C-alpha positions in Angstrom: 204.5 105.4 -76.2 202.4 102.3 -75.3 205.7 99.8 -75.1 207.3 102.5 -72.9 203.9 101.9 -70.0 205.0 98.1 -71.3 208.1 98.1 -70.5 207.2 99.4 -66.7 204.1 97.3 -66.1 205.3 94.1 -67.7 206.3 92.4 -64.1 202.2 93.0 -63.8 200.9 91.8 -67.2 203.7 88.6 -66.1 202.2 88.3 -62.9 198.3 88.7 -63.9 199.1 87.1 -68.1 198.1 83.6 -67.2 194.1 84.2 -65.7 193.4 87.2 -67.7 192.5 84.6 -70.8 190.8 82.5 -68.7 186.7 82.7 -68.1 186.6 86.1 -66.3 183.3 86.2 -66.0 183.2 83.7 -63.1 186.3 85.2 -61.3 184.0 87.5 -59.1 182.6 84.1 -57.3 185.4 82.5 -56.8 186.0 81.9 -52.9 188.9 82.3 -51.4 189.5 78.6 -51.4 193.2 78.0 -51.3 194.0 75.2 -48.6 196.6 76.6 -46.5 197.3 73.0 -45.3 198.9 72.8 -48.5 202.5 74.0 -48.4 204.7 75.4 -50.9 205.7 72.8 -53.6 202.9 70.3 -52.9 200.6 69.1 -55.7 197.3 70.8 -56.3 194.9 67.7 -56.5 193.1 68.6 -59.7 190.1 67.4 -58.1 190.2 69.7 -55.1 189.7 72.6 -57.0 186.3 74.0 -56.7 183.7 73.8 -59.7 184.8 77.7 -60.1 188.5 77.2 -60.1 188.4 74.9 -62.9 186.4 76.6 -64.9 188.9 79.8 -64.7 191.7 77.6 -65.0 189.9 74.8 -67.6 192.9 75.9 -70.4 195.6 73.9 -67.9 192.9 71.3 -67.3 194.7 68.8 -69.4 198.2 69.1 -68.4 197.6 70.4 -64.7 199.2 67.2 -63.3 201.9 67.8 -65.0 202.5 71.3 -64.1 205.2 72.1 -61.3 203.7 72.2 -58.0 204.3 75.9 -57.4 203.8 77.1 -61.2 200.0 75.3 -59.8 199.9 77.2 -56.4 200.6 80.3 -58.7 197.6 80.4 -61.0 195.4 79.2 -58.1 196.6 82.5 -56.5 196.1 84.3 -59.7 192.7 83.4 -59.9 192.0 84.3 -55.9 193.8 87.7 -57.0 191.5 89.0 -60.0 188.1 88.3 -57.7 189.3 90.2 -55.6 190.0 93.2 -58.4 186.9 95.5 -59.4 185.7 95.2 -62.4 187.3 98.8 -64.2 191.1 97.0 -62.6 190.4 93.9 -64.8 189.7 95.9 -67.9 192.9 97.0 -67.2 194.3 93.9 -66.7 192.5 92.5 -70.1 193.3 95.8 -72.3 197.7 94.9 -70.9 197.2 91.8 -71.7 195.9 92.3 -75.2 199.0 94.9 -76.0 201.4 91.8 -74.5 200.0 90.0 -76.9 200.2 92.0 -79.8 203.7 92.5 -79.1 206.7 90.8 -81.1 208.2 88.0 -79.0 211.7 89.5 -79.1 209.6 92.0 -76.9 208.3 89.9 -74.9 211.7 88.2 -74.1 213.3 92.1 -73.2 209.9 92.2 -70.8 210.6 89.4 -69.1 214.6 89.9 -68.9 213.9 93.4 -67.7 211.6 91.8 -64.5 214.1 88.9 -63.9 217.0 91.6 -63.6 214.6 94.0 -61.4 213.4 91.3 -59.9 217.3 89.9 -58.5 217.8 93.5 -57.6 218.2 94.2 -53.5 214.6 95.2 -52.1 216.1 98.8 -51.3 217.1 99.2 -54.7 213.6 97.9 -55.9 212.4 100.2 -53.7 214.1 102.5 -55.2 213.3 102.7 -58.9 209.5 101.7 -57.9 209.8 105.2 -55.8 211.8 106.6 -58.8 209.2 105.4 -61.0 205.8 107.1 -59.0 207.9 110.0 -59.3 208.0 110.2 -62.6 204.1 109.6 -62.7 203.2 112.5 -60.7 205.2 114.6 -63.2 203.0 116.4 -65.0 202.6 114.9 -68.5 204.1 117.7 -70.9 207.2 117.4 -68.3 207.4 113.7 -68.7 206.9 113.7 -72.5 210.1 116.1 -72.3 211.5 113.6 -70.2 211.2 111.0 -72.8 211.9 112.7 -75.4 214.9 114.0 -74.2 215.9 110.4 -73.8 215.2 109.0 -76.6 217.6 112.1 -78.5 220.5 110.9 -76.8 223.1 108.4 -78.2 224.0 105.3 -76.2 226.8 106.5 -75.1 225.7 109.8 -74.1 222.7 107.4 -72.0 225.3 105.2 -70.3 227.7 108.4 -69.4 224.0 109.9 -67.7 223.6 106.1 -66.1 226.9 106.4 -64.6 226.9 109.6 -63.1 223.2 108.7 -61.0 225.6 105.6 -59.9 228.6 107.9 -58.9 226.1 110.7 -56.5 224.6 106.9 -55.4 227.6 106.4 -54.1 228.6 109.6 -53.1 225.3 110.2 -51.5 226.0 106.4 -49.7 229.3 107.8 -48.2 227.9 111.0 -47.3 225.7 109.3 -45.3 227.2 106.0 -43.9 230.3 108.9 -42.0 227.4 110.7 -41.6 225.9 107.5 -39.3 229.5 107.0 -37.6 230.1 110.4 -36.2 226.1 110.1 -34.8 228.0 107.1 -32.2 
């Protein structure tokens, strides 16, 4: 069950994993000091970081100058986000990160691949998937367990058939919406 949660929350783990392992006790004191004049793609000089930012990014200090500028900026933004988390949220992130670190490399790669696939989807499709996940999460625990078990019991061909039927329904519904719009105009 933990691996299922990790698959669905893999994007959060990936986004925050780099800042979670550094010195979180200092994170609450980080000021939002990201220089807005630094554009995307511009390198962030290590000396321009505040003392607190340098402390949080210490694991990256040795190779900071070799990091791509976008990665430097993402790390810096991650620190700012970390500083805005409540203690409870930080604790959840730490636990997720600990579970992430325990995953075998092939499972981590599957999570990364799914995240990349998700991010390559059109925004409307990503939103639809997010909504379906929220709907699933809002189901009573017993109903979620029943659905998970039913899915696990299916063979790969049965799963494919279910997915194909869903895709067909989506296409039919989209065609109906398009026809309805055309009639109105």
